[in-house]
VOBA-1610 file (N, C-alpha, C; in pm, whole numbers, padded with zeros to 5 digits, always signed):
BEGIN
Met-06407+11477+04251Met-06330+11523+04362Met-06407+11494+04491Arg-06337+11436+04583Arg-06400+11400+04710Arg-06362+11500+04818His-06458+11530+04899His-06432+11617+05014His-06396+11530+05132Arg-06295+11572+05200Arg-06255+11496+05318Arg-06328+11549+05441Arg-06370+11459+05520Arg-06433+11496+05647Arg-06326+11506+05755Lys-06353+11590+05849Lys-06261+11598+05963Lys-06276+11471+06045Pro-06168+11424+06096Pro-06177+11302+06177Pro-06260+11327+06302Arg-06339+11227+06339Arg-06423+11238+06459Arg-06340+11246+06586Arg-06223+11190+06579Arg-06138+11189+06697Arg-06117+11330+06753Arg-06102+11423+06667Arg-06079+11560+06711Arg-06197+11613+06792Arg-06318+11582+06750Arg-06436+11624+06824Arg-06436+11560+06962Cys-06400+11436+06968Cys-06395+11367+07097Cys-06288+11427+07186Gln-06175+11462+07124Gln-06069+11522+07204Gln-06116+11655+07263Asn-06184+11734+07181Asn-06235+11862+07232Asn-06335+11840+07345Arg-06423+11740+07327Arg-06521+11710+07431Arg-06449+11664+07558Ser-06348+11579+07543Ser-06272+11532+07658Ser-06201+11647+07726Arg-06149+11737+07645Arg-06079+11852+07701Arg-06175+11938+07783Arg-06297+11957+07730Arg-06397+12034+07805Arg-06436+11963+07933Leu-06452+11831+07927Leu-06484+11755+08048Leu-06371+11765+08148Gly-06247+11757+08099Gly-06130+11769+08187Gly-06126+11904+08254Thr-06159+12008+08180Thr-06162+12143+08238Thr-06270+12152+08345Gly-06384+12090+08321Gly-06492+12090+08420Gly-06452+12016+08546Val-06386+11903+08531Val-06340+11826+08648Val-06236+11907+08724Leu-06144+11968+08652Leu-06041+12050+08716Leu-06104+12166+08792Ser-06199+12232+08730Ser-06268+12344+08794Ser-06342+12297+08919Asp-06407+12182+08911Asp-06479+12126+09025Asp-06383+12092+09138Arg-06270+12029+09106Arg-06171+11995+09208Arg-06114+12120+09275Leu-06087+12221+09194Leu-06035+12346+09248Leu-06136+12411+09342Ser-06262+12408+09304Ser-06367+12463+09388Ser-06378+12387+09519Arg-06372+12254+09512Arg-06379+12172+09635Arg-06257+12196+09723Arg-06140+12213+09661Arg-06019+12240+09738Arg-06035+12372+09812Asn-06083+12475+09742Asn-06102+12606+09805Asn-06201+12598+09921Glu-06308+12519+09906Glu-06405+12501+10015Glu-06340+12431+10133Ala-06259+12327+10106Ala-06192+12253+10214Ala-06094+12344+10288Val-06016+12422+10215Val-05921+12514+10278Val-05995+12619+10360Ala-06105+12671+10308Ala-06185+12769+10382Ala-06241+12706+10510Asp-06285+12580+10501Asp-06338+12510+10618Asp-06229+12491+10724Ile-06110+12451+10680Ile-05999+12429+10773Ile-05959+12560+10840Thr-05943+12664+10760Thr-05891+12790+10814Thr-05996+12874+10886Ser-06125+12842+10870Ser-06228+12925+10934Ser-06216+12925+11086Ser-06174+12814+11144Ser-06160+12810+11290Ser-06028+12872+11335Trp-05939+12896+11242Trp-05810+12955+11276Trp-05806+13105+11251Gly-05899+13155+11175Gly-05894+13295+11136Gly-05833+13307+10998Lys-05853+13422+10937Lys-05801+13445+10802Lys-05656+13492+10809Glu-05602+13521+10692Glu-05466+13573+10683Glu-05456+13697+10771Gln-05347+13707+10845Gln-05333+13816+10941Gln-05242+13927+10889Asn-05284+14049+10912Asn-05202+14168+10890Asn-05205+14247+11020Val-05089+14283+11070Val-05079+14365+11190Val-05031+14502+11145Ile-05107+14605+11180Ile-05075+14741+11138Ile-05057+14827+11262Gly-04948+14896+11269Gly-04924+14984+11382Gly-04792+14952+11447Pro-04767+15011+11558Pro-04852+15099+11638Pro-04858+15242+11582Val-04969+15307+11610Val-04989+15447+11572Val-05034+15521+11698Leu-04969+15632+11727Leu-05004+15715+11842Leu-05109+15817+11799Gly-05222+15818+11868Gly-05328+15915+11840Gly-05342+16011+11956Ile-05343+16139+11927Ile-05357+16239+12033Ile-05470+16335+11995Pro-05577+16336+12076Pro-05689+16427+12047Pro-05650+16573+12071Phe-05713+16660+11996Phe-05695+16803+12015Phe-05828+16872+11985Gln-05844+16987+12047Gln-05966+17065+12030Gln-05939+17173+11926Tyr-06038+17198+11841Tyr-06023+17307+11744Tyr-06156+17378+11727Lys-06146+17502+11682Lys-06266+17584+11663Lys-06283+17611+11514Phe-06408+17622+11475Phe-06439+17653+11336Phe-06567+17735+11331Lys-06585+17803+11221Lys-06705+17885+11203Lys-06806+17806+11122Ala-06931+17815+11166Ala-07040+17746+11097Ala-07155+17845+11079Val-07237+17819+10981Val-07354+17902+10956Val-07476+17827+11008Lys-07548+17891+11099Lys-07670+17833+11157Lys-07790+17908+11102Glu-07894+17832+11072Glu-08019+17893+11028Glu-08122+17877+11138Thr-08180+17988+11179Thr-08284+17985+11283Thr-08400+18070+11235Pro-08522+18033+11274Pro-08637+18114+11233Pro-08636+18250+11305Gly-08657+18355+11228Gly-08662+18490+11284Gly-08802+18522+11334Pro-08821+18644+11389Pro-08952+18684+11442Pro-09060+18687+11334Asp-09019+18709+11209Asp-09118+18714+11101Asp-09139+18577+11037Gly-09074+18470+11090Gly-09091+18335+11037Gly-08991+18297+10930Lys-08918+18394+10878Lys-08817+18365+10776Lys-08690+18313+10845Leu-08618+18229+10771Leu-08492+18177+10825Leu-08385+18285+10823Glu-08319+18297+10936Glu-08208+18392+10946Glu-08079+18312+10955Arg-07980+18358+10884Arg-07849+18293+10889Arg-07757+18377+10975Arg-07683+18306+11060Arg-07583+18377+11138Arg-07462+18286+11155Glu-07349+18348+11163Glu-07224+18274+11177Glu-07195+18254+11325Val-07163+18129+11361Val-07130+18097+11500Val-06996+18023+11503Glu-06930+18032+11617Glu-06805+17958+11634Glu-06836+17831+11713Glu-06792+17718+11659Glu-06815+17590+11725Glu-06682+17524+11758Thr-06688+17430+11851Thr-06569+17357+11893Thr-06589+17209+11863Ala-06483+17145+11817Ala-06487+17002+11788Ala-06355+16938+11831Ile-06354+16806+11831Ile-06234+16731+11867Ile-06184+16658+11743Gly-06054+16671+11717Gly-05989+16598+11609Gly-05880+16510+11668Asn-05819+16428+11588Asn-05709+16344+11632Asn-05589+16365+11541Ala-05473+16380+11601Ala-05348+16384+11526Ala-05282+16247+11543Tyr-05232+16191+11433Tyr-05173+16057+11436Tyr-05025+16065+11405Phe-04947+15986+11480Phe-04802+15986+11465Phe-04751+15842+11458Leu-04659+15819+11366Leu-04595+15688+11352Leu-04470+15684+11439Pro-04427+15565+11479Pro-04307+15558+11562Pro-04182+15601+11485Gln-04090+15661+11558Gln-03962+15700+11500Gln-03878+15574+11476Ala-03892+15476+11564Ala-03822+15348+11550Ala-03923+15238+11581Leu-03916+15129+11506Leu-04008+15017+11526Leu-03931+14887+11513Lys-03951+14798+11609Lys-03886+14667+11607Lys-03995+14561+11614Ile-03988+14464+11524Ile-04086+14356+11521Ile-04012+14225+11536Asp-04046+14150+11640Asp-03989+14016+11661Asp-04102+13916+11651Gly-04074+13805+11585Gly-04177+13702+11573Gly-04119+13563+11564Asp-04197+13468+11609Asp-04160+13328+11600Asp-04284+13254+11553Ala-04275+13191+11436Ala-04392+13124+11378Ala-04365+12975+11360Gln-04465+12894+11392Gln-04460+12750+11367Gln-04575+12717+11272Thr-04542+12643+11166Thr-04646+12605+11070Thr-04696+12465+11100Gln-04816+12439+11054Gln-04880+12309+11074Gln-04968+12284+10952Thr-04973+12160+10906Thr-05059+12126+10792Thr-05179+12048+10844Leu-05298+12096+10812Leu-05422+12029+10851Leu-05488+11974+10725His-05563+11863+10740His-05622+11794+10625His-05773+11783+10637Arg-05842+11790+10525Arg-05984+11758+10510Arg-05992+11670+10386Gly-06013+11542+10405Gly-06016+11449+10292Gly-05881+11448+10222Ile-05882+11470+10091Ile-05757+11470+10015Ile-05693+11608+10010Tyr-05754+11706+10074Tyr-05706+11843+10066Tyr-05631+11881+10193Ala-05533+11971+10178Ala-05453+12015+10292Ala-05441+12167+10289Ala-05424+12223+10408Ala-05403+12368+10420Ala-05299+12392+10528Ala-05213+12489+10503Ala-05111+12526+10601Ala-05167+12635+10692Val-05151+12617+10821Val-05188+12718+10920Val-05065+12746+11005Phe-05067+12854+11079Phe-04950+12884+11161Phe-04991+12945+11294Arg-04901+12930+11388Arg-04910+12997+11517Arg-04789+13088+11524Ala-04810+13208+11574Ala-04698+13302+11583Ala-04708+13382+11712Gln-04595+13406+11768Gln-04582+13496+11882Gln-04512+13620+11827Val-04580+13733+11827Val-04525+13854+11766Val-04515+13963+11872Thr-04401+14030+11874Thr-04379+14141+11966Thr-04343+14265+11885Leu-04417+14371+11908Leu-04389+14500+11844Leu-04339+14595+11952Ser-04233+14666+11925Ser-04189+14770+12018Ser-04143+14889+11936Gly-04169+15005+11987Gly-04132+15125+11913Gly-04110+15243+12005Lys-04052+15345+11948Lys-04029+15470+12020Lys-04087+15583+11935Phe-04161+15668+12002Phe-04222+15782+11935Phe-04142+15908+11969Ala-04116+15988+11870Ala-04053+16118+11892Ala-04158+16210+11954Pro-04117+16313+12026Pro-04216+16408+12078Pro-04297+16465+11960Pro-04429+16458+11968Pro-04513+16506+11857Pro-04492+16655+11829Asp-04488+16689+11702Asp-04469+16827+11659Asp-04604+16884+11616Phe-04673+16947+11710Phe-04804+17005+11680Phe-04791+17139+11608Gly-04676+17203+11620Gly-04654+17331+11553Gly-04665+17317+11402Ser-04612+17208+11347Ser-04620+17189+11202Ser-04764+17163+11157Leu-04849+17120+11250Leu-04991+17098+11219Leu-05076+17221+11250Lys-05011+17327+11298Lys-05080+17451+11336Lys-05184+17427+11445Ile-05143+17348+11545Ile-05230+17318+11660Ile-05163+17378+11783Asp-05237+17461+11858Asp-05184+17520+11981Asp-05171+17414+12088Met-05063+17420+12166Met-05036+17319+12269Met-05146+17316+12375Glu-05211+17430+12404Glu-05317+17429+12505Glu-05442+17355+12456Asp-05452+17330+12326Asp-05566+17256+12271Asp-05544+17105+12267Val-05420+17062+12294Val-05387+16919+12291Val-05439+16853+12418Gln-05507+16741+12404Gln-05566+16669+12518Gln-05481+16545+12547Trp-05368+16568+12612Trp-05271+16462+12639Trp-05332+16347+12717Lys-05421+16377+12809Lys-05476+16271+12896Lys-05558+16169+12818Asp-05601+16204+12698Asp-05683+16113+12618Asp-05605+16048+12503Ala-05471+16058+12507Ala-05389+15998+12401Ala-05407+15846+12401Phe-05389+15785+12285Phe-05409+15640+12271Phe-05313+15583+12167Val-05290+15454+12177Val-05209+15381+12080Val-05300+15284+12007Thr-05289+15280+11875Thr-05372+15192+11793Thr-05285+15087+11726Ile-05330+14963+11736Ile-05271+14852+11661Ile-05388+14779+11597Ala-05384+14764+11466Ala-05494+14701+11393Ala-05457+14558+11354Ile-05552+14467+11376Ile-05538+14327+11335Ile-05665+14296+11257Asn-05649+14243+11135Asn-05766+14232+11048Asn-05862+14119+11085Asp-05821+14018+11162Asp-05914+13910+11198Asp-05882+13863+11340Leu-05955+13915+11438Leu-05928+13882+11578Leu-05958+13736+11612Arg-06034+13665+11527Arg-06059+13523+11555Arg-05929+13445+11558Gly-05829+13494+11491Gly-05700+13425+11485Gly-05615+13447+11609Thr-05659+13530+11703Thr-05581+13553+11825Thr-05635+13461+11934Arg-05550+13372+11979Arg-05591+13275+12081Arg-05569+13328+12223Glu-05469+13411+12239Glu-05437+13464+12371Glu-05464+13614+12370Gly-05469+13670+12488Gly-05494+13813+12498Gly-05384+13896+12435Leu-05420+14012+12389Leu-05323+14107+12337Leu-05279+14195+12453Val-05149+14216+12464Val-05094+14290+12577Val-05024+14414+12525Leu-05052+14528+12589Leu-04985+14653+12555Leu-04913+14701+12680Asp-04781+14710+12672Asp-04699+14759+12784Asp-04660+14903+12761
//
């Protein structure tokens, strides 16, 4: 009885398959480097978050302070301290308008899509309800209120950001 050997071709196919996977992996890595190079001067993917209205308020709390007593031992006493917090409110209505133009840039055999966009956000805020937050109106610091809009990569902004 003779034992059959596996054909050598199969070993070569496996070796070729491994080489093909290595070439594919190398090409994919080079493509990712080329795309990163192209997009680095444009900024990364953009996310715009907001607007969010922030209004500072003052609040009091009790804290325990330790101070050395006349006999050198630490004495604990309760004191009332004041701090500033912020209450945040989302707009009651939000409108987002945008106009985007895409462009394809190349590095060697690789290409990446980039875009330019003009985006306008507008919103209306309802009068903030501090009563539901248990904040007294005399503690609200209206003069220091602010609006926050977050953009994850400012390198992608070519023109100034305007808040009306």
